[in-house]
PyMOL Python script that loads the backbone (N, CA, C, O; Angstrom):
from pymol import cmd

cmd.read_pdbstr("""\
ATOM      1  N   MET A   1      39.197  12.480 -28.573  1.00  0.00           N
ATOM      2  CA  MET A   1      38.687  12.198 -27.246  1.00  0.00           C
ATOM      3  C   MET A   1      39.001  10.742 -26.930  1.00  0.00           C
ATOM      4  O   MET A   1      38.716   9.852 -27.732  1.00  0.00           O
ATOM      5  N   ALA A   2      39.585  10.501 -25.766  1.00  0.00           N
ATOM      6  CA  ALA A   2      39.933   9.140 -25.345  1.00  0.00           C
ATOM      7  C   ALA A   2      38.689   8.383 -24.984  1.00  0.00           C
ATOM      8  O   ALA A   2      37.763   8.941 -24.395  1.00  0.00           O
ATOM      9  N   PRO A   3      38.656   7.090 -25.338  1.00  0.00           N
ATOM     10  CA  PRO A   3      37.486   6.289 -24.961  1.00  0.00           C
ATOM     11  C   PRO A   3      37.395   6.122 -23.440  1.00  0.00           C
ATOM     12  O   PRO A   3      38.407   6.044 -22.743  1.00  0.00           O
ATOM     13  N   THR A   4      36.192   6.072 -22.964  1.00  0.00           N
ATOM     14  CA  THR A   4      35.960   5.835 -21.513  1.00  0.00           C
ATOM     15  C   THR A   4      35.789   4.343 -21.307  1.00  0.00           C
ATOM     16  O   THR A   4      35.587   3.609 -22.274  1.00  0.00           O
ATOM     17  N   PRO A   5      35.867   3.876 -20.064  1.00  0.00           N
ATOM     18  CA  PRO A   5      35.600   2.456 -19.819  1.00  0.00           C
ATOM     19  C   PRO A   5      34.241   2.021 -20.351  1.00  0.00           C
ATOM     20  O   PRO A   5      34.067   0.888 -20.800  1.00  0.00           O
ATOM     21  N   HIS A   6      33.271   2.950 -20.293  1.00  0.00           N
ATOM     22  CA  HIS A   6      31.939   2.632 -20.816  1.00  0.00           C
ATOM     23  C   HIS A   6      32.009   2.372 -22.312  1.00  0.00           C
ATOM     24  O   HIS A   6      31.335   1.473 -22.817  1.00  0.00           O
ATOM     25  N   ASP A   7      32.819   3.149 -23.029  1.00  0.00           N
ATOM     26  CA  ASP A   7      32.948   2.955 -24.473  1.00  0.00           C
ATOM     27  C   ASP A   7      33.548   1.602 -24.795  1.00  0.00           C
ATOM     28  O   ASP A   7      33.293   1.046 -25.863  1.00  0.00           O
ATOM     29  N   GLN A   8      34.336   1.072 -23.887  1.00  0.00           N
ATOM     30  CA  GLN A   8      35.048  -0.199 -24.143  1.00  0.00           C
ATOM     31  C   GLN A   8      34.309  -1.396 -23.596  1.00  0.00           C
ATOM     32  O   GLN A   8      34.765  -2.525 -23.776  1.00  0.00           O
ATOM     33  N   ASP A   9      33.193  -1.195 -22.940  1.00  0.00           N
ATOM     34  CA  ASP A   9      32.434  -2.290 -22.373  1.00  0.00           C
ATOM     35  C   ASP A   9      31.955  -3.235 -23.456  1.00  0.00           C
ATOM     36  O   ASP A   9      31.143  -2.842 -24.294  1.00  0.00           O
ATOM     37  N   PRO A  10      32.443  -4.488 -23.463  1.00  0.00           N
ATOM     38  CA  PRO A  10      32.002  -5.416 -24.505  1.00  0.00           C
ATOM     39  C   PRO A  10      30.656  -6.015 -24.253  1.00  0.00           C
ATOM     40  O   PRO A  10      30.120  -6.724 -25.105  1.00  0.00           O
ATOM     41  N   GLY A  11      30.098  -5.746 -23.104  1.00  0.00           N
ATOM     42  CA  GLY A  11      28.786  -6.310 -22.786  1.00  0.00           C
ATOM     43  C   GLY A  11      28.920  -7.729 -22.277  1.00  0.00           C
ATOM     44  O   GLY A  11      30.018  -8.269 -22.143  1.00  0.00           O
ATOM     45  N   GLY A  12      27.810  -8.292 -22.007  1.00  0.00           N
ATOM     46  CA  GLY A  12      27.818  -9.667 -21.505  1.00  0.00           C
ATOM     47  C   GLY A  12      28.148 -10.636 -22.628  1.00  0.00           C
ATOM     48  O   GLY A  12      27.448 -10.698 -23.638  1.00  0.00           O
ATOM     49  N   GLN A  13      29.193 -11.369 -22.444  1.00  0.00           N
ATOM     50  CA  GLN A  13      29.595 -12.332 -23.464  1.00  0.00           C
ATOM     51  C   GLN A  13      28.581 -13.477 -23.569  1.00  0.00           C
ATOM     52  O   GLN A  13      28.515 -14.166 -24.587  1.00  0.00           O
ATOM     53  N   ASP A  14      27.807 -13.668 -22.524  1.00  0.00           N
ATOM     54  CA  ASP A  14      26.814 -14.729 -22.545  1.00  0.00           C
ATOM     55  C   ASP A  14      25.496 -14.272 -23.160  1.00  0.00           C
ATOM     56  O   ASP A  14      24.559 -15.064 -23.259  1.00  0.00           O
ATOM     57  N   GLY A  15      25.409 -13.004 -23.577  1.00  0.00           N
ATOM     58  CA  GLY A  15      24.221 -12.495 -24.245  1.00  0.00           C
ATOM     59  C   GLY A  15      23.098 -12.122 -23.297  1.00  0.00           C
ATOM     60  O   GLY A  15      21.988 -11.837 -23.746  1.00  0.00           O
ATOM     61  N   ARG A  16      23.357 -12.116 -21.997  1.00  0.00           N
ATOM     62  CA  ARG A  16      22.268 -11.808 -21.048  1.00  0.00           C
ATOM     63  C   ARG A  16      22.088 -10.325 -20.803  1.00  0.00           C
ATOM     64  O   ARG A  16      21.099  -9.932 -20.184  1.00  0.00           O
ATOM     65  N   ARG A  17      22.986  -9.497 -21.256  1.00  0.00           N
ATOM     66  CA  ARG A  17      22.793  -8.059 -21.084  1.00  0.00           C
ATOM     67  C   ARG A  17      23.375  -7.357 -22.298  1.00  0.00           C
ATOM     68  O   ARG A  17      24.315  -7.859 -22.914  1.00  0.00           O
ATOM     69  N   PRO A  18      22.833  -6.212 -22.643  1.00  0.00           N
ATOM     70  CA  PRO A  18      23.366  -5.467 -23.783  1.00  0.00           C
ATOM     71  C   PRO A  18      24.711  -4.865 -23.396  1.00  0.00           C
ATOM     72  O   PRO A  18      25.005  -4.714 -22.210  1.00  0.00           O
ATOM     73  N   PRO A  19      25.536  -4.518 -24.395  1.00  0.00           N
ATOM     74  CA  PRO A  19      26.844  -3.963 -24.092  1.00  0.00           C
ATOM     75  C   PRO A  19      26.795  -2.648 -23.327  1.00  0.00           C
ATOM     76  O   PRO A  19      27.703  -2.358 -22.549  1.00  0.00           O
ATOM     77  N   PHE A  20      25.774  -1.862 -23.528  1.00  0.00           N
ATOM     78  CA  PHE A  20      25.636  -0.567 -22.861  1.00  0.00           C
ATOM     79  C   PHE A  20      24.235  -0.513 -22.276  1.00  0.00           C
ATOM     80  O   PHE A  20      23.373  -1.287 -22.692  1.00  0.00           O
ATOM     81  N   PRO A  21      23.984   0.375 -21.327  1.00  0.00           N
ATOM     82  CA  PRO A  21      22.612   0.480 -20.817  1.00  0.00           C
ATOM     83  C   PRO A  21      21.614   0.707 -21.940  1.00  0.00           C
ATOM     84  O   PRO A  21      21.835   1.522 -22.836  1.00  0.00           O
ATOM     85  N   ALA A  22      20.531  -0.016 -21.876  1.00  0.00           N
ATOM     86  CA  ALA A  22      19.512   0.098 -22.922  1.00  0.00           C
ATOM     87  C   ALA A  22      18.858   1.457 -22.870  1.00  0.00           C
ATOM     88  O   ALA A  22      18.497   1.936 -21.795  1.00  0.00           O
ATOM     89  N   PRO A  23      18.702   2.084 -24.028  1.00  0.00           N
ATOM     90  CA  PRO A  23      17.979   3.355 -24.042  1.00  0.00           C
ATOM     91  C   PRO A  23      16.491   3.121 -23.845  1.00  0.00           C
ATOM     92  O   PRO A  23      16.003   1.995 -23.936  1.00  0.00           O
ATOM     93  N   ASN A  24      15.794   4.188 -23.579  1.00  0.00           N
ATOM     94  CA  ASN A  24      14.335   4.050 -23.473  1.00  0.00           C
ATOM     95  C   ASN A  24      13.758   3.874 -24.871  1.00  0.00           C
ATOM     96  O   ASN A  24      14.097   4.641 -25.772  1.00  0.00           O
ATOM     97  N   PRO A  25      12.899   2.887 -25.073  1.00  0.00           N
ATOM     98  CA  PRO A  25      12.273   2.697 -26.383  1.00  0.00           C
ATOM     99  C   PRO A  25      11.352   3.854 -26.717  1.00  0.00           C
ATOM    100  O   PRO A  25      10.877   4.564 -25.831  1.00  0.00           O
ATOM    101  N   HIS A  26      11.110   4.034 -27.989  1.00  0.00           N
ATOM    102  CA  HIS A  26      10.106   5.038 -28.425  1.00  0.00           C
ATOM    103  C   HIS A  26       8.741   4.373 -28.193  1.00  0.00           C
ATOM    104  O   HIS A  26       8.422   3.364 -28.821  1.00  0.00           O
ATOM    105  N   ASP A  27       7.958   4.937 -27.305  1.00  0.00           N
ATOM    106  CA  ASP A  27       6.674   4.352 -26.912  1.00  0.00           C
ATOM    107  C   ASP A  27       5.725   5.452 -26.517  1.00  0.00           C
ATOM    108  O   ASP A  27       6.150   6.512 -26.058  1.00  0.00           O
ATOM    109  N   ASP A  28       4.460   5.212 -26.688  1.00  0.00           N
ATOM    110  CA  ASP A  28       3.411   6.150 -26.285  1.00  0.00           C
ATOM    111  C   ASP A  28       2.990   5.823 -24.856  1.00  0.00           C
ATOM    112  O   ASP A  28       2.184   4.919 -24.635  1.00  0.00           O
ATOM    113  N   LEU A  29       3.534   6.557 -23.887  1.00  0.00           N
ATOM    114  CA  LEU A  29       3.217   6.276 -22.482  1.00  0.00           C
ATOM    115  C   LEU A  29       1.754   6.545 -22.163  1.00  0.00           C
ATOM    116  O   LEU A  29       1.218   5.989 -21.204  1.00  0.00           O
ATOM    117  N   GLY A  30       1.114   7.378 -22.943  1.00  0.00           N
ATOM    118  CA  GLY A  30      -0.291   7.667 -22.732  1.00  0.00           C
ATOM    119  C   GLY A  30      -1.194   6.499 -23.049  1.00  0.00           C
ATOM    120  O   GLY A  30      -2.376   6.526 -22.704  1.00  0.00           O
ATOM    121  N   ALA A  31      -0.666   5.463 -23.704  1.00  0.00           N
ATOM    122  CA  ALA A  31      -1.481   4.295 -24.059  1.00  0.00           C
ATOM    123  C   ALA A  31      -1.628   3.330 -22.903  1.00  0.00           C
ATOM    124  O   ALA A  31      -2.467   2.432 -22.977  1.00  0.00           O
ATOM    125  N   TYR A  32      -0.856   3.468 -21.837  1.00  0.00           N
ATOM    126  CA  TYR A  32      -0.868   2.496 -20.745  1.00  0.00           C
ATOM    127  C   TYR A  32      -1.973   2.720 -19.692  1.00  0.00           C
ATOM    128  O   TYR A  32      -2.602   1.747 -19.276  1.00  0.00           O
ATOM    129  N   PRO A  33      -2.225   3.931 -19.257  1.00  0.00           N
ATOM    130  CA  PRO A  33      -3.276   4.106 -18.252  1.00  0.00           C
ATOM    131  C   PRO A  33      -4.609   3.538 -18.723  1.00  0.00           C
ATOM    132  O   PRO A  33      -5.054   3.790 -19.843  1.00  0.00           O
ATOM    133  N   GLY A  34      -5.238   2.759 -17.830  1.00  0.00           N
ATOM    134  CA  GLY A  34      -6.509   2.115 -18.156  1.00  0.00           C
ATOM    135  C   GLY A  34      -6.357   0.669 -18.566  1.00  0.00           C
ATOM    136  O   GLY A  34      -7.324  -0.091 -18.516  1.00  0.00           O
ATOM    137  N   LEU A  35      -5.162   0.272 -18.971  1.00  0.00           N
ATOM    138  CA  LEU A  35      -4.964  -1.132 -19.379  1.00  0.00           C
ATOM    139  C   LEU A  35      -4.902  -2.024 -18.158  1.00  0.00           C
ATOM    140  O   LEU A  35      -4.463  -1.581 -17.097  1.00  0.00           O
ATOM    141  N   PRO A  36      -5.337  -3.286 -18.282  1.00  0.00           N
ATOM    142  CA  PRO A  36      -5.121  -4.253 -17.217  1.00  0.00           C
ATOM    143  C   PRO A  36      -3.618  -4.418 -16.983  1.00  0.00           C
ATOM    144  O   PRO A  36      -2.834  -4.301 -17.924  1.00  0.00           O
ATOM    145  N   GLN A  37      -3.214  -4.683 -15.761  1.00  0.00           N
ATOM    146  CA  GLN A  37      -1.807  -4.756 -15.412  1.00  0.00           C
ATOM    147  C   GLN A  37      -1.035  -5.736 -16.305  1.00  0.00           C
ATOM    148  O   GLN A  37       0.003  -5.372 -16.858  1.00  0.00           O
ATOM    149  N   ALA A  38      -1.520  -6.953 -16.450  1.00  0.00           N
ATOM    150  CA  ALA A  38      -0.826  -7.957 -17.242  1.00  0.00           C
ATOM    151  C   ALA A  38      -0.669  -7.523 -18.689  1.00  0.00           C
ATOM    152  O   ALA A  38       0.388  -7.732 -19.286  1.00  0.00           O
ATOM    153  N   GLN A  39      -1.693  -6.928 -19.256  1.00  0.00           N
ATOM    154  CA  GLN A  39      -1.616  -6.471 -20.652  1.00  0.00           C
ATOM    155  C   GLN A  39      -0.612  -5.321 -20.787  1.00  0.00           C
ATOM    156  O   GLN A  39       0.140  -5.262 -21.759  1.00  0.00           O
ATOM    157  N   ALA A  40      -0.603  -4.412 -19.815  1.00  0.00           N
ATOM    158  CA  ALA A  40       0.352  -3.299 -19.868  1.00  0.00           C
ATOM    159  C   ALA A  40       1.786  -3.804 -19.745  1.00  0.00           C
ATOM    160  O   ALA A  40       2.667  -3.345 -20.473  1.00  0.00           O
ATOM    161  N   GLU A  41       2.028  -4.738 -18.836  1.00  0.00           N
ATOM    162  CA  GLU A  41       3.362  -5.273 -18.669  1.00  0.00           C
ATOM    163  C   GLU A  41       3.833  -5.967 -19.947  1.00  0.00           C
ATOM    164  O   GLU A  41       4.972  -5.776 -20.372  1.00  0.00           O
ATOM    165  N   GLN A  42       2.963  -6.771 -20.561  1.00  0.00           N
ATOM    166  CA  GLN A  42       3.321  -7.468 -21.794  1.00  0.00           C
ATOM    167  C   GLN A  42       3.603  -6.472 -22.916  1.00  0.00           C
ATOM    168  O   GLN A  42       4.568  -6.633 -23.664  1.00  0.00           O
ATOM    169  N   ARG A  43       2.764  -5.447 -23.035  1.00  0.00           N
ATOM    170  CA  ARG A  43       2.949  -4.420 -24.049  1.00  0.00           C
ATOM    171  C   ARG A  43       4.323  -3.748 -23.873  1.00  0.00           C
ATOM    172  O   ARG A  43       5.051  -3.528 -24.841  1.00  0.00           O
ATOM    173  N   ALA A  44       4.653  -3.432 -22.625  1.00  0.00           N
ATOM    174  CA  ALA A  44       5.940  -2.750 -22.342  1.00  0.00           C
ATOM    175  C   ALA A  44       7.116  -3.627 -22.766  1.00  0.00           C
ATOM    176  O   ALA A  44       8.033  -3.142 -23.428  1.00  0.00           O
ATOM    177  N   TYR A  45       7.107  -4.898 -22.399  1.00  0.00           N
ATOM    178  CA  TYR A  45       8.207  -5.779 -22.805  1.00  0.00           C
ATOM    179  C   TYR A  45       8.260  -5.947 -24.316  1.00  0.00           C
ATOM    180  O   TYR A  45       9.338  -5.965 -24.910  1.00  0.00           O
ATOM    181  N   ASP A  46       7.075  -6.071 -24.942  1.00  0.00           N
ATOM    182  CA  ASP A  46       7.024  -6.214 -26.410  1.00  0.00           C
ATOM    183  C   ASP A  46       7.593  -4.984 -27.111  1.00  0.00           C
ATOM    184  O   ASP A  46       8.109  -5.098 -28.223  1.00  0.00           O
ATOM    185  N   ARG A  47       7.510  -3.821 -26.487  1.00  0.00           N
ATOM    186  CA  ARG A  47       8.008  -2.595 -27.107  1.00  0.00           C
ATOM    187  C   ARG A  47       9.453  -2.282 -26.726  1.00  0.00           C
ATOM    188  O   ARG A  47       9.978  -1.234 -27.100  1.00  0.00           O
ATOM    189  N   GLY A  48      10.097  -3.181 -25.989  1.00  0.00           N
ATOM    190  CA  GLY A  48      11.524  -3.058 -25.762  1.00  0.00           C
ATOM    191  C   GLY A  48      11.959  -2.570 -24.391  1.00  0.00           C
ATOM    192  O   GLY A  48      13.154  -2.368 -24.180  1.00  0.00           O
ATOM    193  N   TRP A  49      11.043  -2.372 -23.450  1.00  0.00           N
ATOM    194  CA  TRP A  49      11.453  -1.963 -22.127  1.00  0.00           C
ATOM    195  C   TRP A  49      12.172  -3.138 -21.473  1.00  0.00           C
ATOM    196  O   TRP A  49      11.708  -4.277 -21.537  1.00  0.00           O
ATOM    197  N   GLN A  50      13.317  -2.848 -20.841  1.00  0.00           N
ATOM    198  CA  GLN A  50      14.120  -3.879 -20.202  1.00  0.00           C
ATOM    199  C   GLN A  50      13.583  -4.280 -18.845  1.00  0.00           C
ATOM    200  O   GLN A  50      13.664  -5.444 -18.455  1.00  0.00           O
ATOM    201  N   THR A  51      13.034  -3.311 -18.124  1.00  0.00           N
ATOM    202  CA  THR A  51      12.492  -3.543 -16.778  1.00  0.00           C
ATOM    203  C   THR A  51      11.121  -2.878 -16.695  1.00  0.00           C
ATOM    204  O   THR A  51      10.940  -1.746 -17.145  1.00  0.00           O
ATOM    205  N   VAL A  52      10.167  -3.589 -16.119  1.00  0.00           N
ATOM    206  CA  VAL A  52       8.828  -3.044 -15.905  1.00  0.00           C
ATOM    207  C   VAL A  52       8.519  -3.223 -14.412  1.00  0.00           C
ATOM    208  O   VAL A  52       8.619  -4.319 -13.860  1.00  0.00           O
ATOM    209  N   ARG A  53       8.142  -2.111 -13.787  1.00  0.00           N
ATOM    210  CA  ARG A  53       7.887  -2.124 -12.349  1.00  0.00           C
ATOM    211  C   ARG A  53       6.464  -1.653 -12.089  1.00  0.00           C
ATOM    212  O   ARG A  53       6.102  -0.533 -12.449  1.00  0.00           O
ATOM    213  N   SER A  54       5.646  -2.517 -11.456  1.00  0.00           N
ATOM    214  CA  SER A  54       4.290  -2.182 -11.101  1.00  0.00           C
ATOM    215  C   SER A  54       4.211  -1.933  -9.603  1.00  0.00           C
ATOM    216  O   SER A  54       4.642  -2.756  -8.796  1.00  0.00           O
ATOM    217  N   LEU A  55       3.653  -0.780  -9.248  1.00  0.00           N
ATOM    218  CA  LEU A  55       3.623  -0.327  -7.836  1.00  0.00           C
ATOM    219  C   LEU A  55       2.196  -0.007  -7.429  1.00  0.00           C
ATOM    220  O   LEU A  55       1.388   0.414  -8.257  1.00  0.00           O
ATOM    221  N   PRO A  56       1.886  -0.203  -6.158  1.00  0.00           N
ATOM    222  CA  PRO A  56       0.582   0.227  -5.672  1.00  0.00           C
ATOM    223  C   PRO A  56       0.563   1.749  -5.525  1.00  0.00           C
ATOM    224  O   PRO A  56       1.622   2.370  -5.431  1.00  0.00           O
ATOM    225  N   PRO A  57      -0.611   2.349  -5.503  1.00  0.00           N
ATOM    226  CA  PRO A  57      -0.707   3.798  -5.285  1.00  0.00           C
ATOM    227  C   PRO A  57      -0.020   4.140  -3.949  1.00  0.00           C
ATOM    228  O   PRO A  57      -0.050   3.364  -2.994  1.00  0.00           O
ATOM    229  N   ASP A  58       0.590   5.315  -3.922  1.00  0.00           N
ATOM    230  CA  ASP A  58       1.249   5.804  -2.720  1.00  0.00           C
ATOM    231  C   ASP A  58       2.432   4.952  -2.255  1.00  0.00           C
ATOM    232  O   ASP A  58       2.845   5.046  -1.099  1.00  0.00           O
ATOM    233  N   ALA A  59       2.983   4.117  -3.154  1.00  0.00           N
ATOM    234  CA  ALA A  59       4.179   3.356  -2.801  1.00  0.00           C
ATOM    235  C   ALA A  59       5.349   4.301  -2.596  1.00  0.00           C
ATOM    236  O   ALA A  59       5.466   5.314  -3.285  1.00  0.00           O
ATOM    237  N   VAL A  60       6.195   3.976  -1.669  1.00  0.00           N
ATOM    238  CA  VAL A  60       7.427   4.751  -1.451  1.00  0.00           C
ATOM    239  C   VAL A  60       8.499   4.159  -2.362  1.00  0.00           C
ATOM    240  O   VAL A  60       8.848   2.984  -2.245  1.00  0.00           O
ATOM    241  N   VAL A  61       9.016   4.982  -3.267  1.00  0.00           N
ATOM    242  CA  VAL A  61      10.033   4.517  -4.217  1.00  0.00           C
ATOM    243  C   VAL A  61      11.222   5.469  -4.166  1.00  0.00           C
ATOM    244  O   VAL A  61      11.093   6.640  -3.806  1.00  0.00           O
ATOM    245  N   THR A  62      12.378   4.933  -4.535  1.00  0.00           N
ATOM    246  CA  THR A  62      13.571   5.759  -4.619  1.00  0.00           C
ATOM    247  C   THR A  62      13.490   6.560  -5.907  1.00  0.00           C
ATOM    248  O   THR A  62      12.761   6.174  -6.822  1.00  0.00           O
ATOM    249  N   MET A  63      14.212   7.652  -6.000  1.00  0.00           N
ATOM    250  CA  MET A  63      14.109   8.557  -7.142  1.00  0.00           C
ATOM    251  C   MET A  63      15.208   8.362  -8.174  1.00  0.00           C
ATOM    252  O   MET A  63      15.343   9.188  -9.076  1.00  0.00           O
ATOM    253  N   GLU A  64      16.002   7.294  -8.075  1.00  0.00           N
ATOM    254  CA  GLU A  64      17.045   7.118  -9.088  1.00  0.00           C
ATOM    255  C   GLU A  64      16.415   6.814 -10.439  1.00  0.00           C
ATOM    256  O   GLU A  64      15.395   6.133 -10.542  1.00  0.00           O
ATOM    257  N   TYR A  65      17.057   7.339 -11.459  1.00  0.00           N
ATOM    258  CA  TYR A  65      16.575   7.149 -12.819  1.00  0.00           C
ATOM    259  C   TYR A  65      17.285   5.949 -13.403  1.00  0.00           C
ATOM    260  O   TYR A  65      18.510   5.857 -13.326  1.00  0.00           O
ATOM    261  N   MET A  66      16.534   5.025 -13.988  1.00  0.00           N
ATOM    262  CA  MET A  66      17.143   3.847 -14.602  1.00  0.00           C
ATOM    263  C   MET A  66      16.645   3.779 -16.051  1.00  0.00           C
ATOM    264  O   MET A  66      15.465   3.541 -16.311  1.00  0.00           O
ATOM    265  N   ALA A  67      17.577   3.994 -16.983  1.00  0.00           N
ATOM    266  CA  ALA A  67      17.221   3.917 -18.398  1.00  0.00           C
ATOM    267  C   ALA A  67      16.696   2.524 -18.709  1.00  0.00           C
ATOM    268  O   ALA A  67      17.203   1.532 -18.185  1.00  0.00           O
ATOM    269  N   GLY A  68      15.684   2.452 -19.560  1.00  0.00           N
ATOM    270  CA  GLY A  68      15.108   1.183 -19.951  1.00  0.00           C
ATOM    271  C   GLY A  68      14.048   0.639 -19.007  1.00  0.00           C
ATOM    272  O   GLY A  68      13.536  -0.461 -19.215  1.00  0.00           O
ATOM    273  N   ARG A  69      13.710   1.414 -17.956  1.00  0.00           N
ATOM    274  CA  ARG A  69      12.697   0.960 -16.992  1.00  0.00           C
ATOM    275  C   ARG A  69      11.415   1.759 -17.184  1.00  0.00           C
ATOM    276  O   ARG A  69      11.445   2.976 -17.370  1.00  0.00           O
ATOM    277  N   LEU A  70      10.288   1.053 -17.135  1.00  0.00           N
ATOM    278  CA  LEU A  70       8.974   1.663 -17.184  1.00  0.00           C
ATOM    279  C   LEU A  70       8.264   1.349 -15.881  1.00  0.00           C
ATOM    280  O   LEU A  70       8.222   0.195 -15.453  1.00  0.00           O
ATOM    281  N   ASN A  71       7.708   2.367 -15.251  1.00  0.00           N
ATOM    282  CA  ASN A  71       7.022   2.244 -13.953  1.00  0.00           C
ATOM    283  C   ASN A  71       5.526   2.433 -14.154  1.00  0.00           C
ATOM    284  O   ASN A  71       5.087   3.269 -14.944  1.00  0.00           O
ATOM    285  N   PHE A  72       4.752   1.635 -13.421  1.00  0.00           N
ATOM    286  CA  PHE A  72       3.302   1.756 -13.408  1.00  0.00           C
ATOM    287  C   PHE A  72       2.815   1.924 -11.981  1.00  0.00           C
ATOM    288  O   PHE A  72       3.369   1.318 -11.064  1.00  0.00           O
ATOM    289  N   THR A  73       1.803   2.725 -11.783  1.00  0.00           N
ATOM    290  CA  THR A  73       0.993   2.692 -10.574  1.00  0.00           C
ATOM    291  C   THR A  73      -0.244   1.905 -10.932  1.00  0.00           C
ATOM    292  O   THR A  73      -0.944   2.239 -11.888  1.00  0.00           O
ATOM    293  N   VAL A  74      -0.523   0.846 -10.161  1.00  0.00           N
ATOM    294  CA  VAL A  74      -1.632  -0.054 -10.462  1.00  0.00           C
ATOM    295  C   VAL A  74      -2.593  -0.120  -9.278  1.00  0.00           C
ATOM    296  O   VAL A  74      -2.180  -0.341  -8.140  1.00  0.00           O
ATOM    297  N   ALA A  75      -3.862   0.072  -9.559  1.00  0.00           N
ATOM    298  CA  ALA A  75      -4.932  -0.062  -8.552  1.00  0.00           C
ATOM    299  C   ALA A  75      -6.092  -0.839  -9.169  1.00  0.00           C
ATOM    300  O   ALA A  75      -6.471  -0.616 -10.319  1.00  0.00           O
ATOM    301  N   ASP A  76      -6.633  -1.736  -8.393  1.00  0.00           N
ATOM    302  CA  ASP A  76      -7.755  -2.564  -8.876  1.00  0.00           C
ATOM    303  C   ASP A  76      -7.427  -3.261 -10.183  1.00  0.00           C
ATOM    304  O   ASP A  76      -8.299  -3.441 -11.033  1.00  0.00           O
ATOM    305  N   GLY A  77      -6.163  -3.657 -10.347  1.00  0.00           N
ATOM    306  CA  GLY A  77      -5.752  -4.425 -11.521  1.00  0.00           C
ATOM    307  C   GLY A  77      -5.521  -3.626 -12.785  1.00  0.00           C
ATOM    308  O   GLY A  77      -5.252  -4.202 -13.839  1.00  0.00           O
ATOM    309  N   ARG A  78      -5.622  -2.275 -12.698  1.00  0.00           N
ATOM    310  CA  ARG A  78      -5.462  -1.437 -13.896  1.00  0.00           C
ATOM    311  C   ARG A  78      -4.412  -0.365 -13.655  1.00  0.00           C
ATOM    312  O   ARG A  78      -4.258   0.156 -12.550  1.00  0.00           O
ATOM    313  N   VAL A  79      -3.687  -0.051 -14.740  1.00  0.00           N
ATOM    314  CA  VAL A  79      -2.678   0.985 -14.666  1.00  0.00           C
ATOM    315  C   VAL A  79      -3.352   2.345 -14.513  1.00  0.00           C
ATOM    316  O   VAL A  79      -4.257   2.691 -15.272  1.00  0.00           O
ATOM    317  N   GLN A  80      -2.900   3.106 -13.526  1.00  0.00           N
ATOM    318  CA  GLN A  80      -3.396   4.456 -13.312  1.00  0.00           C
ATOM    319  C   GLN A  80      -2.435   5.502 -13.849  1.00  0.00           C
ATOM    320  O   GLN A  80      -2.846   6.538 -14.372  1.00  0.00           O
ATOM    321  N   ARG A  81      -1.148   5.211 -13.710  1.00  0.00           N
ATOM    322  CA  ARG A  81      -0.113   6.188 -14.069  1.00  0.00           C
ATOM    323  C   ARG A  81       1.083   5.418 -14.620  1.00  0.00           C
ATOM    324  O   ARG A  81       1.318   4.263 -14.266  1.00  0.00           O
ATOM    325  N   CYS A  82       1.839   6.095 -15.504  1.00  0.00           N
ATOM    326  CA  CYS A  82       2.990   5.473 -16.146  1.00  0.00           C
ATOM    327  C   CYS A  82       4.085   6.496 -16.290  1.00  0.00           C
ATOM    328  O   CYS A  82       3.814   7.640 -16.656  1.00  0.00           O
ATOM    329  N   TRP A  83       5.338   6.111 -16.008  1.00  0.00           N
ATOM    330  CA  TRP A  83       6.484   7.021 -16.189  1.00  0.00           C
ATOM    331  C   TRP A  83       7.764   6.221 -16.421  1.00  0.00           C
ATOM    332  O   TRP A  83       7.899   5.074 -15.996  1.00  0.00           O
ATOM    333  N   MET A  84       8.691   6.873 -17.108  1.00  0.00           N
ATOM    334  CA  MET A  84       9.990   6.261 -17.395  1.00  0.00           C
ATOM    335  C   MET A  84      10.945   6.398 -16.219  1.00  0.00           C
ATOM    336  O   MET A  84      10.821   7.298 -15.389  1.00  0.00           O
ATOM    337  N   GLY A  85      11.890   5.488 -16.175  1.00  0.00           N
ATOM    338  CA  GLY A  85      12.973   5.622 -15.227  1.00  0.00           C
ATOM    339  C   GLY A  85      12.838   4.741 -14.056  1.00  0.00           C
ATOM    340  O   GLY A  85      13.693   4.755 -13.170  1.00  0.00           O
TER     341      GLY A  85
END
""", "prot")
cmd.dss("prot")
cmd.show_as("cartoon", "prot")
cmd.util.cbc("prot")
cmd.orient("prot")
């Protein structure tokens, strides 16, 4: 099988991005609901998530999936819901 351009991507030479899209880390998403927003965001970064997005309830969001991103719905300073992508 011939390599694809993705297979040949050397990544950021300056070290600011991984050579390929980061996979989703192995993480217990059920541990986030109920946590204070700041604690949940720090936990997510500590566990290897590349992007963490906190949204208000009923926020309008696009449905594109982005590997390495963790989304939170936050109300009254606490995570209500958590999902990948």
